[in-house]
C-alpha positions, -999 to +999 in steps of 0.1 A: -415+327-657-425+346-626-437+382-629-461+406-645-481+395-676-500+415-702-520+399-730-504+365-722-468+379-725-442+388-699-444+426-693-427+447-667-405+432-640-400+394-639-378+364-636-373+338-663-355+304-658-347+280-686-341+243-685-304+250-697-297+268-664-300+304-676-318+329-655-328+365-663-342+389-637-353+424-650-375+441-674-397+425-700-413+443-730-439+424-752-425+390-740-388+398-745-361+404-719-352+441-726-340+469-704-317+467-674-314+433-658-293+405-646-284+374-667-267+344-651-257+309-661-228+286-668-208+316-681-211+336-650-232+367-641-240+398-662-256+430-649-266+459-672-285+467-704-302+437-721-319+436-755-338+405-767-324+384-739-286+392-745-262+417-731-264+448-753-252+483-740-233+491-709-228+464-684-205+442-662-197+405-667-181+384-640-171+350-653-171+318-633-133+317-638-129+350-620-124+375-648-145+407-650-154+429-680-169+463-675-179+482-705-200+481-737-216+449-751-233+440-783-249+406-792-239+392-758-201+399-761-178+428-752-179+452-781-168+489-777-148+506-749-142+486-718-119+472-691-111+435-688-097+424-654-083+389-661-080+364-633-048+350-648-031+381-662-029+418-667-058+442-669-067+455-704-083+488-711-093+499-746-116+489-775-130+454-779-146+440-810-166+408-809-151+399-775-115+406-785-091+435-779-087+456-810-062+484-817-040+500-790-047+489-754-035+500-721-022+470-703-019+472-665+003+447-647-001+436-610+034+449-602+026+485-614+040+481-649+020+497-677+021+490-715+004+511-742+003+497-777-011+468-798-021+437-779-027+402-794-024+382-762+011+397-760+028+430-767+034+434-804+042+462-829+050+498-818+044+503-780+056+518-748+063+500-715+069+516-682+082+494-654+076+502-617+114+507-611+113+537-635+127+520-666+109+527-699+110+513-735+094+529-765+097+510-797+091+477-815+078+446-798+080+410-812+066+380-793+061+401-761+098+413-760+113+447-769+130+439-802+141+462-830+146+500-831+137+517-799+145+539-769+155+525-735+155+549-706+167+543-670+156+560-638+190+578-635+183+598-667+204+577-691+188+567-725+198+546-754+183+551-788+191+523-812+187+485-817+173+465-789+172+427-787+149+410-761+149+442-740+187+446-740+206+474-758+225+457-786+245+475-812+253+511-823+231+540-814+229+572-795+235+575-758+219+604-740+230+614-706+220+644-685+246+667-701+255+651-735+245+631-765+269+609-783+273+579-806+278+547-786+277+509-788+262+483-765+270+445-765+247+422-745+234+452-726+268+466-716+281+498-730+315+493-747 
């Protein structure tokens, strides 16, 4: 430990290094790392609120693998509202619980696409996807694919409301054009 000491305990600003390779630079109160500071180690680097030596409150974590989480922490893990910029996939915005996405998330893709709905490592349940080319799907997702009842929209104003299989209109439903709505049928993505 390097820093201020009161009654034999770290107090005020200081730096603590452990044999395991962890380092904390920041505020100490009665010998405990508490307040704003910076934690670093094999996991990466965290900057923000610290309580009893762990991330707790608002902060930013940058992992050694290149991911970044900005938001709320509890007991050293993302917990509450936040944004996860993944090094190997889309950005997730929403609520996290014990380090995992919970409930509906906003998922931002590198190509400009945007999904809003449940996320369990993939799109699942009832959600909406907007692609950068103007297409949109609102409906059920199974194993990261639009599957089940939903609404497919195209940039030219056409829309299909009915069964979708793997992102392709498939079966009887409603076709909505700019000037009319009528029953229609799609087979393998082609209107028949």
